[in-house]
C-alpha positions in Angstrom: 35.2 -8.0 -10.3 33.7 -6.0 -13.0 29.6 -5.8 -12.7 27.7 -7.5 -15.2 26.9 -5.9 -18.4 23.9 -6.5 -20.4 23.4 -5.1 -23.6 20.4 -3.2 -24.2 19.8 -3.2 -20.4 20.7 -0.8 -17.5 20.9 -3.3 -14.6 20.9 -0.9 -11.8 17.8 0.5 -12.9 16.0 -2.6 -13.2 17.5 -4.6 -10.3 18.1 -1.8 -7.8 14.4 -0.5 -7.7 13.1 -3.8 -6.6 15.7 -4.2 -4.1 14.4 -0.8 -2.5 10.7 -1.8 -2.8 11.1 -5.1 -1.3 12.9 -3.4 1.5 10.6 -0.7 2.1 7.7 -2.9 2.1 9.0 -5.3 4.5 9.8 -2.1 6.6 6.0 -1.0 6.2 4.5 -4.3 6.8 6.2 -4.3 10.2 5.0 -1.0 11.3 1.4 -2.5 9.8 2.3 -5.6 12.4 2.5 -3.1 15.2 -0.5 -1.3 14.0 -2.5 -4.3 14.0 -1.0 -5.7 17.3 -2.4 -1.9 19.2 -5.8 -2.3 17.1 -6.1 -5.9 18.6 -4.9 -4.8 22.5 -7.2 -1.7 22.5 -10.0 -2.3 20.2 -10.7 -5.9 19.0 -13.0 -6.5 21.7 -14.5 -3.2 21.2 -15.4 -2.6 17.5 -18.2 -4.8 16.3 -17.4 -7.9 14.1 -17.7 -5.8 11.2 -15.1 -3.7 11.6 -13.2 -6.4 13.1 -13.6 -8.9 9.7 -12.8 -5.7 7.5 -9.8 -4.2 9.4 -8.1 -8.5 9.8 -9.2 -9.2 6.1 -7.2 -6.0 5.1 -4.0 -7.4 7.0 -4.6 -11.0 5.3 -4.3 -9.3 1.8 -1.1 -7.7 3.0 0.2 -11.1 4.1 -0.7 -12.8 0.9 0.9 -9.6 -0.7 4.3 -9.7 1.2 4.2 -13.4 0.6 4.4 -13.3 -2.8 7.2 -10.3 -3.1 8.6 -12.5 -0.9 8.7 -15.3 -3.4 9.7 -13.0 -6.5 13.0 -11.9 -4.5 14.4 -15.3 -4.0 13.6 -16.4 -7.6 14.9 -13.2 -8.8 17.8 -12.5 -6.3 18.5 -16.2 -5.0 17.1 -18.7 -7.8 17.9 -16.5 -10.8 21.2 -15.2 -9.6 23.5 -15.0 -12.7 20.5 -15.3 -15.0 20.0 -12.2 -17.5 16.5 -13.5 -18.3 15.5 -12.3 -15.0 16.2 -8.6 -16.2 13.8 -8.4 -18.9 10.7 -11.0 -17.6 8.6 -10.1 -14.6 8.7 -13.3 -12.0 5.5 -15.2 -12.3 4.8 -14.2 -8.5 3.9 -10.6 -9.8 0.5 -12.0 -11.2 -1.5 -11.6 -8.4 0.1 -8.0 -7.3 -2.0 -5.7 -9.2 -5.5 -7.2 -8.4 -4.1 -7.3 -4.5 -3.0 -3.7 -4.7 -5.9 -2.6 -6.2 -8.2 -4.3 -3.9 -6.7 -3.1 -1.0 -6.6 0.5 -2.0 -10.1 0.6 -2.7 -11.3 -1.2 0.4 -9.6 1.7 2.1 -10.9 4.4 -0.1 -14.2 2.7 0.3 -13.8 3.7 4.2 -13.0 7.1 3.7 -16.1 7.2 1.5 -18.7 6.0 3.9 -16.5 8.5 6.4 -17.6 11.2 4.2 -21.2 10.1 3.8 -21.3 10.3 7.9 -19.9 14.1 7.5 -21.9 15.2 4.6 -25.0 13.0 4.0 -23.9 13.9 0.6 -24.8 11.1 -1.7 -23.7 12.2 -5.0 -20.0 13.3 -3.9 -20.0 9.7 -2.5 -21.2 8.0 -5.4 -18.7 9.9 -7.7 -15.7 8.9 -5.2 -16.8 5.7 -4.9 -17.0 4.8 -8.6 -13.5 6.3 -9.4 -12.4 3.7 -6.5 -14.1 1.0 -7.8 -12.9 2.1 -11.3 -8.8 2.0 -10.3 -9.6 -1.3 -8.6 -11.0 -2.9 -11.9 -8.2 -1.4 -14.4 -5.7 -3.0 -11.7 -7.4 -6.5 -12.1 -7.3 -5.9 -16.2 -3.9 -4.7 -15.9 -3.0 -8.2 -14.1 -4.8 -10.1 -16.3 -3.5 -9.0 -19.7 0.0 -9.2 -18.5 -0.5 -12.9 -17.2 -2.5 -13.6 -20.6 0.4 -11.5 -22.8 3.4 -12.7 -20.9 5.5 -11.2 -18.4 8.2 -9.6 -20.6 8.9 -6.0 -19.3 8.7 -4.3 -23.3 4.9 -5.6 -23.1 4.4 -3.5 -20.4 5.0 -0.2 -22.2 1.6 -1.1 -24.4 -0.7 -0.8 -20.9 0.7 2.6 -20.4 -3.0 4.4 -21.0 -4.5 1.5 -18.7 -1.7 2.1 -16.0 -1.8 5.8 -16.5 -5.5 5.7 -16.0 -5.1 3.3 -13.0 -2.9 5.5 -11.0 -4.2 8.7 -11.8 -7.8 7.3 -10.6 -6.0 6.7 -7.4 -4.6 10.0 -6.7 -8.1 11.7 -8.0 -9.8 9.6 -5.4 -7.1 10.2 -2.7 -6.9 14.1 -3.1 -10.7 14.3 -3.1 -11.2 12.3 0.2 -8.4 14.5 1.5 -10.2 17.6 0.5 -13.8 17.0 1.3 -13.1 15.9 5.1 -10.4 18.7 5.8 -13.0 21.4 4.4 -16.0 19.6 6.3 -14.2 19.3 9.5 -12.7 22.7 9.0 -16.1 24.7 8.9 -17.2 22.7 11.9 -14.4 23.4 13.7 -15.2 26.8 12.9 -18.5 26.8 14.6 -17.6 25.0 17.5 -17.6 26.9 21.0 -16.1 24.3 23.3 -12.5 23.7 23.5 -12.6 19.9 24.0 -14.3 19.7 20.9 -12.2 22.4 18.8 -9.1 20.4 20.0 -10.4 16.9 19.1 -11.7 18.3 15.4 -8.2 19.9 15.0 -6.6 16.8 15.8 -8.6 15.0 13.1 -7.7 17.6 10.4 -4.0 17.5 11.1 -4.1 13.5 10.5 -6.5 13.5 7.9 -4.2 15.9 5.9 -1.2 14.0 7.0 -2.6 10.3 6.0 -3.7 11.6 2.7 -1.0 13.8 1.4 0.8 10.6 2.5 -0.8 8.4 -0.1 -1.2 11.0 -2.8 2.1 11.9 -3.1 3.4 8.0 -3.2 0.7 7.5 -5.9 1.8 10.9 -7.9 5.2 9.8 -7.5 4.6 6.1 -9.0 2.4 7.8 -11.8 5.4 10.1 -12.9 7.9 7.4 -13.0 6.0 5.4 -15.0 5.6 8.1 -17.4 9.1 9.0 -17.3 10.8 5.3 -17.1 8.1 2.7 -18.1 10.9 0.3 -19.4 12.9 0.4 -16.2 11.8 -0.6 -12.8 12.0 2.6 -10.9 8.1 3.0 -10.8 7.7 -0.6 -9.2 9.1 1.3 -6.0 6.0 3.0 -5.5 4.0 0.2 -6.5 5.5 -2.3 -4.1 4.6 0.0 -1.3 1.5 1.9 -2.3 -0.9 -0.5 -0.9 0.8 -0.8 2.1 0.9 3.0 2.7 -3.1 2.5 2.5 -3.7 -0.3 5.0 -1.1 1.7 7.4 -3.2 4.9 7.0 -6.7 3.0 7.7 -5.1 1.1 10.7 -3.5 4.3 12.6 -6.7 6.4 11.6 -8.9 3.5 13.4 -6.0 3.8 16.3 -6.2 7.5 16.6 -9.7 7.7 18.0 -7.4 6.9 21.4 -5.2 10.0 20.8 -8.2 12.2 19.7 -10.8 11.6 22.3 -8.5 10.5 25.1 -6.4 8.3 26.8 -6.2 4.3 27.7 -5.7 3.4 31.1 -6.2 -0.3 31.9 -8.1 -0.7 28.9 -10.6 1.9 29.3 -10.9 5.6 27.6 -10.5 8.4 30.4 -11.9 11.7 29.3 -11.0 15.4 30.3 -13.0 14.9 33.4 -10.9 11.7 34.6 -14.2 9.6 34.3 -13.9 6.1 32.7 -16.3 5.8 29.5 -16.5 3.5 26.5 -13.9 3.8 24.0 -15.0 6.4 21.8 -14.4 7.0 18.0 -15.3 9.2 15.0 -18.7 8.1 13.6 -17.8 6.7 10.7 -20.3 3.8 11.1 -22.9 6.1 12.8 -26.4 4.4 13.5 -28.9 5.4 16.4 -27.8 3.7 19.5 -28.8 3.6 23.3 -27.7 6.6 25.3 -26.2 7.2 28.7 -25.9 10.4 30.5 -24.0 11.6 33.7 -23.9 14.8 35.1 -20.7 16.6 34.9 -21.7 20.1 37.1 -23.4 23.3 37.0 -22.1 26.8 37.0 -24.7 29.5 39.0 -25.0 32.8 39.4 -27.8 35.6 39.8 -29.2 35.3 36.0 -27.5 32.4 34.4 -28.3 28.8 35.5 -26.0 26.0 33.6 -26.6 22.6 33.5 -24.0 20.4 31.3 -24.3 16.5 31.0 -22.5 14.1 28.8 -24.3 11.8 26.3 -22.2 8.3 25.7 -23.9 7.2 22.3 -23.1 3.6 21.6 -24.2 1.9 18.2 -24.2 -1.3 16.5 -20.8 -0.3 14.9 -18.7 1.4 17.3 -18.7 3.3 20.5 -19.0 6.9 20.5 -18.8 9.5 23.3 -20.6 13.1 22.2 -20.9 15.9 24.2 -23.6 18.2 22.8 -25.7 21.1 24.0 -28.7 22.9 24.1 -30.0 26.6 25.2 -32.7 27.4 27.0 -34.4 30.3 28.5 -35.7 29.9 32.1 -37.8 31.9 34.5 -33.8 33.3 36.1 -32.1 33.7 33.1 -30.4 31.3 30.7 -30.2 27.6 31.4 -28.1 25.3 29.2 -29.2 21.9 29.5 -26.4 19.3 27.2 -29.1 17.0 25.7 -28.3 16.5 22.1 -30.2 19.1 20.5 -27.5 22.0 19.9 -24.4 22.8 18.9 -22.2 19.8 19.4 -24.9 17.3 18.4 -23.6 18.6 15.4 -20.3 16.1 15.9 -22.5 13.1 16.4 -23.1 13.3 12.6 -20.0 14.8 11.5 -16.9 13.3 13.5 
């Protein structure tokens, strides 16, 4: 049987990308579901209600997004089978998708902006990145509204090229800035650290930040390039259908990585390098002052040098945090080192 031929339409470039986008979207949704299960098991009872609400709301948006894409796939490939009009018109179920994508991406980017603020305390760079994040979200809403009002014809999408290009470019700029700032600050802090345990933790965070940042940045760049090269066909929709799920997976994976970066999990508790059970640690994405618990780890003695080391466990309203900090003081018989939150690793209380 000969393939369907429609004058003026390259059928494979219309139907094929959508099939890939739907399939890859389902795959990423499955990964996100597993990530949410891990989060539920290990962090749902430990994180504050604000963090839990934030994470589960992101997941709810992805459920809604996947529901609408399922309707779209059914209408085009089942209900609309053999109808050539489905090749030149976008299904109604696509109307809320731009707004959902814009909301998810901006919420995840806002999370990283707050993380940058805790790392740098630089309000201006945070404001700039947040403005870009909100702007691309607004453009996503505008795009969805205009398409819904003017009709869902594919030919009309070309007239929105400036809007779409600015929207996608904003996402790229935001992701690149976030990745660069976080990596730079952590790299600088890592070079100043004298504790191997802290250095290893920071190195893991840097590597994870680069991996997730490059993933979302490259996906946004690819979608932008495909849109500029082939705006009349659906190739660029591959990126559109998976980009939001990449953001969501990056967010939840970042939260779950606390177990890998700061310790291991045994029976629901985190075990530090000394073998002591501690409240689950996390980077101070949501850093506030909180009660402190100290526990001695040991002392190193010599004729002229006396060293005392303690560990401080900081717990705040938004997340539990374990930070090892140090302070150097001169005693009568030499130099004593008291881990009391006033020295080098105190730095990480505010930056990790």
